[in-house]
C-alpha atoms as a printed R data frame, in Angstrom:
   type eleno elety resid chain resno       x        y      z
1  ATOM     1    CA   GLN     A     1  90.606 -149.266 86.834
2  ATOM     2    CA   VAL     A     2  91.954 -150.744 89.022
3  ATOM     3    CA   LEU     A     3  88.612 -152.552 89.875
4  ATOM     4    CA   ASP     A     4  88.205 -153.340 86.389
5  ATOM     5    CA   ARG     A     5  91.439 -155.380 86.493
6  ATOM     6    CA   LEU     A     6  90.413 -157.346 89.898
7  ATOM     7    CA   ILE     A     7  87.257 -158.412 88.086
8  ATOM     8    CA   LEU     A     8  89.388 -159.381 84.744
9  ATOM     9    CA   GLU     A     9  91.643 -161.353 86.943
10 ATOM    10    CA   TYR     A    10  89.076 -162.892 88.614
11 ATOM    11    CA   LYS     A    11  87.381 -164.099 85.830
12 ATOM    12    CA   GLU     A    12  90.375 -165.623 84.457
13 ATOM    13    CA   VAL     A    13  90.666 -167.659 87.483
14 ATOM    14    CA   LEU     A    14  87.516 -168.801 87.540
15 ATOM    15    CA   SER     A    15  87.862 -169.806 83.976
16 ATOM    16    CA   SER     A    16  91.164 -172.013 84.695
17 ATOM    17    CA   ILE     A    17  89.586 -173.790 87.886
18 ATOM    18    CA   ASP     A    18  86.354 -174.289 85.242
19 ATOM    19    CA   SER     A    19  88.572 -176.005 82.535
20 ATOM    20    CA   ASN     A    20  90.837 -178.026 85.341
21 ATOM    21    CA   LEU     A    21  87.325 -179.221 86.733
22 ATOM    22    CA   GLU     A    22  86.343 -180.753 83.481
23 ATOM    23    CA   SER     A    23  89.524 -182.499 82.491
24 ATOM    24    CA   LEU     A    24  89.714 -183.903 86.203
25 ATOM    25    CA   SER     A    25  85.809 -185.059 85.991
26 ATOM    26    CA   LYS     A    26  86.751 -187.150 83.323
27 ATOM    27    CA   LEU     A    27  88.496 -189.448 85.478
28 ATOM    28    CA   ALA     A    28  85.519 -190.759 87.246
29 ATOM    29    CA   PRO     A    29  84.806 -193.994 85.967
30 ATOM    30    CA   GLU     A    30  81.798 -193.285 84.026
31 ATOM    31    CA   TYR     A    31  83.453 -190.819 81.999
32 ATOM    32    CA   ILE     A    32  86.894 -192.463 81.501
33 ATOM    33    CA   THR     A    33  86.221 -193.598 78.229
34 ATOM    34    CA   ASN     A    34  85.913 -190.014 77.129
35 ATOM    35    CA   LEU     A    35  89.089 -189.003 78.241
36 ATOM    36    CA   SER     A    36  90.980 -187.259 75.557
37 ATOM    37    CA   GLN     A    37  94.713 -186.443 74.918
38 ATOM    38    CA   GLN     A    38  94.011 -182.612 75.337
39 ATOM    39    CA   ASP     A    39  92.336 -183.431 78.831
40 ATOM    40    CA   VAL     A    40  95.502 -185.545 79.839
41 ATOM    41    CA   VAL     A    41  97.766 -182.367 78.972
42 ATOM    42    CA   ASN     A    42  95.676 -180.283 81.469
43 ATOM    43    CA   ILE     A    43  95.812 -182.773 84.169
44 ATOM    44    CA   CYS     A    44  99.565 -183.531 84.314
45 ATOM    45    CA   PRO     A    45 100.063 -180.494 85.970
46 ATOM    46    CA   MET     A    46  97.733 -180.543 88.588
47 ATOM    47    CA   THR     A    47  98.906 -184.075 89.239
48 ATOM    48    CA   LYS     A    48 103.072 -183.244 88.818
49 ATOM    49    CA   ILE     A    49 103.047 -185.904 86.209
50 ATOM    50    CA   ASP     A    50 105.602 -184.953 83.622
51 ATOM    51    CA   ASP     A    51 104.763 -187.455 80.895
52 ATOM    52    CA   SER     A    52 101.395 -187.470 79.820
53 ATOM    53    CA   ASN     A    53 101.412 -190.597 77.855
54 ATOM    54    CA   LEU     A    54 101.624 -192.216 81.074
55 ATOM    55    CA   LEU     A    55  98.030 -191.276 82.193
56 ATOM    56    CA   TYR     A    56  97.080 -191.629 78.952
57 ATOM    57    CA   GLU     A    57  97.742 -195.160 78.045
């Protein structure tokens, strides 16, 4: 049971990292036009920006 729990937690961490990297990759100049409001919401906690509008606009 403990091992199953660790595996589950590990999968959740990997999923979180994956989604964060996906949002951050859209800050590259060639992808900046595809930046969505949801990407900005995901990026804000990582960059310590309080207002997503500051990054989105």
